[in-house]
C-alpha positions as CSV (number, residue, x, y, z in Angstrom):
1,X,-4.9,-2.3,-13.2
2,X,-1.2,-2.5,-12.4
3,X,0.2,-3.4,-9.3
4,X,1.9,-0.1,-7.6
5,X,3.2,-1.9,-4.5
6,X,2.6,-2.3,-0.5
7,X,1.2,0.7,1.2
8,X,3.8,1.1,4.2
9,X,2.2,3.7,6.2
10,X,0.7,7.2,6.3
11,X,3.1,10.2,7.0
12,X,2.3,12.9,9.2
13,X,1.1,15.2,6.5
14,X,-1.4,12.4,5.5
15,X,0.4,11.3,2.4
16,X,0.4,7.7,2.0
17,X,3.8,6.3,1.4
18,X,4.1,2.9,-1.1
19,X,7.1,1.1,-1.6
20,X,7.0,0.7,-5.3
21,X,7.2,-2.4,-7.6
22,X,7.0,-0.7,-11.0
23,X,7.6,3.3,-12.0
24,X,4.6,5.2,-11.8
25,X,4.3,8.7,-13.2
26,X,3.4,11.6,-11.3
27,X,-0.2,12.8,-11.2
28,X,-1.2,8.8,-11.8
29,X,-4.4,7.7,-10.2
30,X,-3.9,5.1,-7.5
31,X,-6.9,2.4,-6.6
32,X,-7.2,-0.2,-4.1
33,X,-7.6,-3.8,-5.1
34,X,-11.2,-3.2,-5.2
35,X,-10.8,-0.5,-7.7
36,X,-11.8,2.6,-5.3
37,X,-9.7,5.8,-5.6
38,X,-7.5,6.7,-2.8
39,X,-5.4,9.5,-4.5
40,X,-2.6,10.3,-7.0
41,X,0.9,9.9,-7.1
42,X,2.6,13.1,-6.0
43,X,6.2,12.2,-5.6
44,X,8.7,9.7,-6.4
45,X,11.9,9.1,-4.1
46,X,14.5,6.7,-2.9
47,X,16.8,4.4,-5.1
48,X,16.0,3.6,-8.7
49,X,15.5,0.1,-8.2
50,X,13.3,0.1,-5.3
51,X,11.7,3.5,-5.0
52,X,9.1,5.0,-2.6
53,X,5.9,6.7,-3.9
54,X,4.0,9.5,-2.1
55,X,0.4,9.5,-2.7
56,X,-1.8,12.7,-2.1
57,X,-5.3,11.7,-0.9
58,X,-8.4,13.6,0.2
59,X,-9.5,11.1,2.9
60,X,-8.3,11.6,6.4
61,X,-5.8,9.3,8.1
62,X,-8.4,7.6,10.1
63,X,-10.2,6.3,7.0
64,X,-7.1,5.2,5.2
65,X,-5.1,3.4,8.4
66,X,-7.0,0.1,7.2
67,X,-5.2,0.2,3.9
68,X,-1.7,-0.1,5.6
69,X,-0.2,-3.3,4.4
70,X,-2.2,-3.6,1.7
71,X,-1.1,-3.7,-2.0
72,X,-2.3,-0.6,-4.0
73,X,-2.5,-0.4,-7.7
74,X,-2.5,2.2,-10.6
75,X,-5.5,2.9,-13.0
76,X,-5.0,1.9,-16.4
77,X,-7.3,2.5,-19.6
78,X,-6.3,1.0,-22.7
79,X,-2.7,-0.2,-21.5
80,X,-1.9,3.5,-20.5
81,X,-1.7,4.8,-17.1
82,X,-4.5,7.2,-16.1
83,X,-3.3,10.6,-14.7
84,X,-5.7,12.8,-12.8
85,X,-6.6,15.8,-15.0
86,X,-6.2,19.5,-13.4
87,X,-8.0,22.6,-14.6
88,X,-5.8,25.8,-13.8
89,X,-7.5,29.1,-14.0
90,X,-5.6,32.1,-14.8
91,X,-5.3,34.8,-12.3
92,X,-7.9,37.2,-14.2
93,X,-10.0,34.2,-14.1
94,X,-9.5,33.3,-10.8
95,X,-10.5,36.8,-9.5
96,X,-13.8,36.5,-11.3
97,X,-14.6,33.1,-9.8
98,X,-13.6,34.1,-6.6
99,X,-10.6,32.2,-5.9
100,X,-9.1,28.8,-7.1
101,X,-11.0,25.7,-7.2
102,X,-9.9,22.2,-8.6
């Protein structure tokens, strides 16, 4: 695991706002210190020397509120940052499946 940075707060939209210590690629998987997955990097903003990272999480604000002030980490496999895989269906396949499913 690579130290990502400190979780500052949870935005009104439910995203986790992290003050980053390292650069993180979009889609990278974010973990707690105990290696539990909390989400993935969805946006990077702010100054280059000390960026902020927005982490999209499937969990509700109440369950994540205990993580505020804690350090979050990036998942790593053989020295590479792990990114979440997304499967996208073509519009014709979506109609057959009855809608979009991730």
